[in-house]
N, C-alpha and C positions, 0 to 999 in steps of 0.2 A: 735729527730725529724725525721719523716718519709720523705724520699726523694721520692716525687711523681713522678718525671721524671724517676727515677730508676724503680719504680713499673710499670710504663707505658711501659717501654722498656722490662721488663721481660714478661709482658702480651703479648706484640707484638711478641716477640720471641716464646712464648708458642704457640700462634695462628699459626705462620708460621710453626712451627714444627708439630703441630696437622694436619694442612692442608696437608703438605708434606707427612706425614706418612699415613694418611687416603687415599689420592688420589693415592699415590704410591703403596698401597697394592693391587690395582686392583679390590677391591670389588665393586660390582655394587650398593650397598646400603651404603651410607655415613651417619653416625650419629654424628652430631656436637652439639647435645642438651646440654644445660648448660655450654657451653664453653665460654660464654660472648664475642663472636666475635665482636659484634657491627657492624656498617656499614662498618668500615674499613676492618674488616676481611672478610665480605661477598664480598666486592669489590675486595679484593685480590684473593679470591677464584674464582670469576666469570671472572676476567680479565687475570689471569696468569696461569690458569690450564685447561688442556684438560679434560672435563667432559663427553665426548661422550659415555663412557661406563656406566655412572651412570643411574640407573633405579629408585632409591629411595634416597631422600635427606631430612634429618631431621635437621632443624635449630631452633627448639623450644628453648625458654628461652635464647636468645642470644642478647637481647637489640637492635634488628634490627629495624630501622626506614624506612621511605619512600626512603631515598637516597640509602641505601643498597639494598632495594628490587628492585628499578629501575635498578640498575646494574645487579642484578640477572635476571631480566626480559629480559635484552638485551644480555645475555650471549649466544653466538652463538654455544656453544658446548653442550647445554642441550636438544638437539632435541630428545633424547631417554628417557627423564625423564617421569616416570609414576606416581610417588608419591612425593608430596611436602608438608612437614609439617612445618608450621610457627607459631605454637602455642605460646602464651604468649610472644609476642614481643611488639613493639610500632608502629605498622603499622596503618595508617589512610586511608582515601579515596584516597589520592594521590597515595599511594603505591598500593592499590587495582586497581586503574585505570591503573597503569603501567603494572600490571599483566594481566589485562583484554585485554590490547592492544598488549601484547607481541606476536611476531610471531615466538618466539623461543621455545615455549612449546606446540606444536601442538599434542604431544603424551600423554599429561597429563590426567590421569584417576582419581586420588584422590588428592584433594587440601584441606588442613586443616589450618584454620586461627582462631582457638579458642582463646578467651581472647586477643583481640587486640582492636583497637580504630576505627574500620571501621563503617561508618555511612550508611544512606540509599542509597546515590548515589553510593558509592563504592560497596556496596552489590549488587545493581541492575546491575551495570556494569559487575561484575563477573558472576552473574546468566545468563545474556543474552549474554555474550561474544561469538562471533563466532570464536575466536581464539582457543577455546578448543573443537573441534568437538567430542572428545572421553571422555570428562569429565563425570564421573559417580557419584562421591561423592563430595559434597562441604559442609564443616563445617564452619559455621560462628557464632557458639555459643559464648555467652558472649562478644559481641561487643557493639556498640553504635547505632545500627539500630533503628531509630524512635526517638532518643533523640532530634534532631533538627527539625525545621519546614520542611514540605514537600517541596521537590524540584520540579521544573517545567521541569526537564529533560524529554525528550521523551523516551518512553519505547517500546521495541519490544518483541514479543513472543519468547520464547526459541525454538531454532530449532535444538539443538544438542542432546546429549545422557544423559543429567543429570537425574538421578533417585533418588538419596538420597540428600536431602537438609535439613540441620540442622540449624535452626534460633533460637534455644532455648536461653532463658535468655537474651533477648534484650528488647526494649521498643516499640515493634510493636503494634500499636493500630488499631482500626477499619478502619480509613481513609486510612492508608498506606496499610493495608492488602487488602482492597477493590480495591485500585488503582492497586496493583500488580496482583490481581486475574483478573481484567478487562483487563489488558495488556497481560495476558497469560504467566506470568513469571513461573507459576507452571505447564504448560501444558504437560511436559514430566515426571514430578516427580511422583514416586510411593511411596516414604517415605518422609513425610513432618512433621518436628518437630517444632511446634510453642509453646511448653510448656514454662511457666514462662515468658509470655509477658503481654500485656495489651489488649488482644482481648476480646471484649464484645459481646453482642447478635447480634449487627449489623454485626460484622465480621463473627460470626458463620452463620448468614443468608446468607452472601455473599458466604461463602464456600458451604453451602447447595444448593444454587440456581444456581451456576455456571455450565455451560456445558463444561468447559475447564479443569475440574479436574477428568475426568473419569479414568485416569491412577492411581489415588491414591489408594494404598492398605493399608497403615498405616498412620494414622493421629493423632498426639499428640497435645492435647490442654489443658493439665493439668495445674493447677495453673494460670488461667486467670480470667476474669471477666464476664464469660458467664452466663447469667440469664436464666429464664424459657423460654422466647421467643426464645432464641438461641438454647437451648436444644431441644425444640419442632421442630424447623426448621431442625435441624440435624437428629432428630429421624424420621421425616416424609419425608425426602428428596427422590426425585425420581432420583436424580443424584448420584454421588459418587458410581457408579455401581460396581466398583471393590473393594470397601472398605472392608477390612477384620478385621482391628483392629482400634478401636477408643478409645483414652484415654482422659477422661474428669474429672479426679479426682480433687478435690479441686476447684470447681466452684460453685457459689451461685444459682443454680437452685433448684426448688421445686419438689414436688411429681409427678405432671403430666408430668413435663419435664423428670423426672427419668423413668417413665413408657414408654414414647415415646422412650427413649434411650435404654431401655430394649428390645423393639420391634426391634430396629435397631441391637442390639447385637445378637438377635436370627437370624436375616437375615444374619449377618456376619458369625456366627457359622455354619449356614446351608450351606453357600458356601463351607466351609471346610468339613462339615460332610455328605453332601448328596452324595450318590453313586448309582450305577445301574440305571442311568437315572432318578434319583429322587425317586426311589422306596424304597431306604434305607436311614436312617438318624442316624448317630452315634454322639451323644452328650455326651459321657461318660466323667466324670471328669471335667465338666465345672462349677461346683458350682452354678448352676442356682437357687437353693433354690425355695421357693414357689412363689416368685415374678417372677422369670424367667419362671416358668411353666405357670403362668398367661399370660405372653407375648407369650409363645409358643402356647398356646391354641388358640390365635387369628391369628396365621400365616396361610395364605391361602395355602402355599406350602404343608402343611400337607395332603391336599386332595389327593395327589399322593403317599404318604408314606405308604408302606406296612410293613416295618420293622423299629421299633423305639427302639433305645437303649439309656437309661438314667441312666446308672450305676454311682453311687457315685456322686450325684448332691445335696445332703444335703436338700432334701425336705421331708415333712411328708404327712400324709393323706389329709391335706388341699390342698396342692399343687396337689396331685393326683386327688382329687375331681374336682379341676378347670380344669385340663387337660382332664379328661374324659367327662367333659361337653362341650368340643369343638365340633362345628358342622363339623369339617374338618377331622374326624377320620374314615370315612365310609369305607376306604380301608385298614385299619390297620389289619394285620394278626399276627404280632410278636411284643411282648412288653417285654423289659428287664428293670426291676425295681431294680436290684441288688444293695445292699449297700445303700439303702435309707430307713429310719426308718418309714415306713408307718404303721407298726403294725397291730393289728387286726382290728382297725377302717378302715385302708386302704383296708384290705381284704374284709371287709363288703361293703365298697363303690364300690369296683371293682365288687363284686357279684351282686350289684344292677344296674350296668351299662350295657347297650346293647352292649358296646364294647367287653365285656368278651365273648359273644357268637360268635363274629367274629374271635377270636384269635385261632390260631393253635399252637402257641408257647408262653409260659409265664414263665418268669424267676423271681422268688421271693426269690432268695438266699439272705440270710443275710438282711432281711427286718423287723425283729423284730416280726414276727407272731408266734403263737403257735397253739395248737390244736383247739382253738376257731376260729382262722383265717381259718384253714382248713375246719372246719364246715361251716363257712360262704361261702366259695368258692363252696362247694358241694351243697349248697342250693341256688344256683344262680337262678335269675328270669327266665332266658332263658336256653335252652339246650346248652351244651358246645360242641365245636368242637376241643378241645385241643388234639394235637398229642404229645406235649412235655411239661413237667411240671418240674420245678426245685424248690424244697423246701429246699435245703441244707442250713446248717448253721442257722437253726431256731430250736426252742425248740418244735419240732413236737411231739415226744414221742409216746408211744404205743397207747395212746388215739387218737392222731391225725391220726394214721394209721387206726384205727377202723372207724373214721369218713370218711376217704378217701375211704375205701373199701365199705362203705354203699352207696356211690354215684352211681346213675344210669345214670349219664351223662358223664362218662369217657370212653365210648365204643370205642373211636378212639385213646385213649392214647397208645403210643408205646415207649415213652422215659420218664423215671422217675428218677430224681436225688433226693436222700435223704441222702446225706453225712453229717456227723456231725449234726445229727438231734435228738440225744438222744433216739434212738430206741433200745429197748431191745429184748430179745427172744420172748416175747409175741407178739410184733408187727411184728417181723421178720417172725415168723412162720405163723401168720395170713396172712401176705402178700404173702408168698410162697404158701400157700394153697388156696388162693383166685383165682377167675376166671381171675383176672388181669394178672396173670402170663402167661395165654394162649395168650395174645395179646402183652405183652411187648417185644420189641426187644433190649432194653438197660435199665439196672437197676444198679444204683450206690448207694451202702450202706456203703461206707467207713467211718471210724471214728465213729462207733456206738458201741453198746454192744451186737451185734448179735454173738452168739456162736453155740455150738454143736446142740442144738435143731433145729435151723434154717437150719444148714447144713444137718442134717438127713432128714428134710422135703424136702430139695432140691433134695436129692438123691432119694427120694420116687416118685419124679415126672416122673422118667424115662427120655425118650428123650424129650428135650425142644421143644415146639411147634414153638415158634417164637424167643426166646431169642438168641441173638448173642453176646452181650457184658454184662459182669458181673464184678462189682468191689466190693470186700469185704475187702479191705485193712484196717489196723488199727482197727481190731475187735479182741476179745479175742478167737482166734482159737488155739487149741493145735495141737500136731504132728499128732494125729489120724485124726483130721479134715482136715489138709493139705494133708494127704495121700489120703483121699477120693476125694479131689478136683483134685488131679493129676492123680488118677487111673481110675476113672469112665469114660466110653466112652462119656456120656452125657456132661461132663465138657470139655473133650478134643475136642469135636466137636465145641465148641464156637470159634468165631473169636477172642475174647479178654476175658481173664480171669485174673483178678488181685487180689492177696490176700497176 
């Protein structure tokens, strides 16, 4: 038969030794997680030890209730504590209130109470507490906020430094959320996590219409009950002006709500991607797809954009057609479409668009075009102003070079990238002997099948008229070819020669 009193005494002695050793070590971060200290252990720690050197205190998984937490809140030597972790204990509103009213924790910056039993009243008291003027992060995930009926307690706006507030996995519904928004409880918060609650369209509308949430940069609302009306309200909001990230996965809104949210997403991405006073926009790697380009085409801020980069966004010719139909591209001068499979259809759509005639720089690297796509570009409706053209990593081939050289609308071209374009000696020689060589300042032909015939053609040009940079790497060049490239004065005069 197990002697319970003996087991209890052993546990008590263990806790005493653990506290003595940890505090005696002089470390400023004490980790008592999983020690099963209970209220008695926390009371012992708070009332018998000098903790003035402690900056961080972890008491997670210790079976601590309100009694122990009240003792901790009254500890007079915790005035230098910055981080307090109380995850997975048995703390309720009474314990939260004791913390909120404590005058001993004025230096607290991070407070974590994940997986406890704190309800609406305790949560509100912690959020609006004036005893934590430096509190930056408050974690109240997986508590019981919203489980009981709404309290009639008076609420006051937050006046401290709270920036990160995690209320995830509670039972917060529209009424409670609206009440807290109206009271200004989120007025200083920049990161608000409301995922996995019971927020519906009314709550989403309250978030979208409030003028007290302009500090919010990240808003998490995934796995709630937000319908179409809520999604539309968020997508069309004129508030939330600093919002950069909005998470609404797993909510029951429909197509028009999704479109509105895509418009908001574009605005958010633009805040990050705009540069040079709004003249440049970098949206590389955002997986916008065709739907995202539809939203982008409607964005009025495009009217000021001169340089637009859309590399690797998983759209095709349909998305490109939508974008080029935008009425807001009149100032566009540079367009990067790299790593999007627009194909020859996309090249044809581009050739028929008045936008192409505006461009001075066009990047079509790895877009799935071939010689037919080059032909389409050279037969554009309007005369071209291109100064830089990148056709690398496409199957251009010798036929594509022939189409390119027949064009009479590339008189301003001075930079041409044709790396990894499956060009052989026929295309290489034709390019070298063309009038285009008299105007090019930079030519990149790396990774092709250009060999001795093209090198000989280059040597016969004599002194280069305009060429300053030449890249011939990863081509089948022999020692004789390399000797020519290093010995001739015309090649030595280049600013950059790579082979």
